[in-house]
C-alpha positions, -999 to 999 in steps of 0.1 A, spaced: 80 336 -525 107 355 -545 122 380 -521 139 409 -538 151 426 -506 164 404 -477 175 419 -444 188 397 -416 197 409 -381 208 443 -394 223 467 -369 237 502 -373 252 521 -343 263 556 -339 286 554 -309 266 533 -284 233 544 -299 216 517 -321 199 536 -349 188 503 -364 186 474 -339 187 438 -352 163 444 -381 151 413 -401 127 418 -430 119 403 -464 102 422 -492 87 403 -522 91 411 -558 64 434 -571 53 443 -536 46 479 -523 60 478 -487 56 506 -463 81 514 -436 61 534 -411 76 552 -382 81 586 -365 109 609 -375 142 596 -361 130 559 -360 158 547 -382 140 545 -416 164 566 -435 194 549 -420 180 516 -431 176 529 -467 212 542 -467 224 507 -458 202 492 -486 217 516 -511 253 509 -499 257 545 -488 266 535 -452 279 503 -438 261 483 -411 276 475 -378 265 439 -382 240 417 -401 233 409 -437 216 426 -466 207 415 -501 191 437 -527 183 420 -561 206 392 -550 235 417 -545 253 426 -513 253 465 -511 282 465 -487 305 447 -512 289 458 -545 273 493 -539 277 503 -576 259 472 -588 230 478 -563 227 514 -575 222 501 -611 192 481 -599 176 505 -575 160 539 -581 161 562 -550 139 592 -545 149 612 -513 126 637 -496 143 666 -513 153 661 -550 181 681 -565 180 693 -601 197 719 -622 173 748 -618 184 765 -651 176 733 -671 141 724 -681 125 693 -667 131 675 -700 168 686 -701 174 673 -665 158 640 -674 179 636 -706 210 644 -686 202 616 -662 195 592 -690 228 600 -707 246 594 -674 230 560 -673 245 551 -707 216 558 -731 224 573 -765 213 608 -773 183 595 -793 173 570 -767 176 595 -739 154 621 -756 128 594 -766 126 579 -731 127 613 -713 97 626 -733 78 593 -727 84 596 -689 75 632 -687 41 623 -701 38 592 -679 43 613 -647 19 640 -658 45 667 -668 41 665 -705 28 701 -707 56 714 -684 86 696 -698 101 728 -713 97 748 -682 128 755 -661 128 733 -630 136 764 -609 100 773 -616 85 739 -607 63 736 -576 73 711 -549 48 685 -563 61 689 -598 97 684 -586 87 652 -569 70 640 -601 101 648 -620 121 630 -594 99 599 -599 106 601 -636 143 605 -628 141 573 -608 123 554 -637 148 565 -664 171 535 -657 143 508 -655 150 499 -618 139 466 -603 134 483 -569 122 519 -561 129 534 -527 109 565 -517 120 583 -486 93 606 -473 84 616 -509 54 637 -502 68 662 -477 57 697 -486 31 686 -512 -5 699 -509 -32 672 -502 -45 670 -538 -9 666 -550 -2 639 -525 -33 619 -536 -22 622 -573 14 612 -565 4 582 -545 -20 570 -572 8 574 -598 31 552 -577 5 524 -574 -4 525 -611 32 525 -623 43 499 -598 15 475 -609 20 481 -646 58 478 -645 58 451 -618 83 470 -598 90 466 -561 85 497 -540 97 505 -505 79 536 -492 92 552 -461 69 576 -443 55 588 -410 21 595 -425 -4 568 -416 -29 576 -443 -4 575 -471 10 541 -461 -25 527 -456 -36 539 -490 -9 524 -512 10 496 -494 4 458 -496 22 453 -463 35 476 -435 64 475 -411 61 495 -379 95 510 -370 101 528 -337 134 537 -321 154 515 -345 132 484 -338 107 467 -361 78 462 -338 56 443 -363 51 438 -400 21 426 -421 -12 439 -435 -32 462 -413 -53 435 -397 -24 413 -388 -5 444 -374 -33 451 -351 -33 415 -339 5 416 -333 7 449 -315 -25 446 -294 -20 410 -284 -43 411 -254 -73 429 -269 -76 445 -303 -114 446 -305 -139 467 -284 -176 460 -285 -203 480 -268 -241 478 -268 -273 486 -251 -298 460 -238 -334 459 -227 -334 436 -196 -361 430 -170 -342 424 -137 -308 422 -120 -308 384 -119 -311 382 -156 -283 408 -159 -260 387 -137 -266 356 -158 -260 376 -189 -227 390 -175 -215 355 -165 -224 340 -199 -207 368 -218 -175 363 -198 -175 327 -208 -174 334 -245 -140 325 -259 -116 354 -266 -135 379 -244 -111 394 -218 -134 418 -200 -171 426 -197 -184 457 -179 -220 468 -174 -231 504 -167 -269 502 -161 -281 486 -194 -250 495 -214 -221 470 -217 -185 473 -228 -164 443 -239 -127 439 -246 -118 409 -268 -88 394 -285 -107 391 -318 -140 401 -334 -167 382 -314 -196 406 -322 -217 378 -338 -213 356 -308 -221 384 -284 -253 394 -303 -264 357 -306 -259 351 -269 -277 383 -258 -308 375 -280 -308 338 -269 -308 349 -233 -341 366 -237 -328 401 -234 -335 427 -260 -305 439 -280 -311 476 -287 -277 485 -302 -243 469 -309 -211 486 -321 -176 473 -325 -141 488 -331 -111 469 -343 -79 487 -335 -60 499 -366 -33 523 -377 -48 553 -359 -46 534 -326 -11 521 -334 0 557 -339 -16 568 -307 2 541 -287 35 537 -304 43 569 -323 33 599 -301 55 589 -273 84 582 -297 79 616 -314 81 633 -280 114 617 -270 132 624 -303 
């Protein structure tokens, strides 16, 4: 696989405090990768090191085959960066701000005007391009910021908490725009956020980042398996059973099913903890035992559960 971002054993300390602690991570070309963690987890510090804006304590980084510690200017030519709060000249129109950025990136006056107009339309600001940015809403400024990122045709886009302060409908539109443009332009996107829904909606893979440590990375299903190694599936149901002897035999048989960690009965209701989804095996065994299966429900732990276990405590201590 072609990795466009490679991070190996990366550490950043402030005094004795490790803001980023031995981080190793690869991001593939064309991938939308989400860095998910509470405020203060070390996400922004990682991004600053990727951009060559702060030096690591130890470890190695490569972005587009370039070492940002040794060649920060070259990395900035390849990477578009959208921080949580974008700065523009408020007395310039959106189009004028974009043309100014294009000229700074070496485009001729004609090229800059042509490309700026095209991008204003692409990010949904075609009708607002002559309005002063001082009059733009928060969502409009972030859209303009995204156009500003795209003006230099970056190979990688880094978005650091890009939806803060945007209303829910604006967030939805902004995220859809990121996905659409990423797929069309085949750009790699690193999205840093503490919002579970946003990461889950747009990202191909996710890295869970807490207190400077990458706890796990992968798609949602594999994250659940990594972080809840003992049990990540809960199954409950109701049975119609004639006597306690039959219930004891059923209990013993369920405990013998592979990957089941615990079985509990409360009258004719059962709860099962399992290391994987064994709902089919459970229902088959109950029916074959002669008991009536009245109901069966399962829950596989996902991002909400990851948040409950790993983020709330971290938020409280920051």
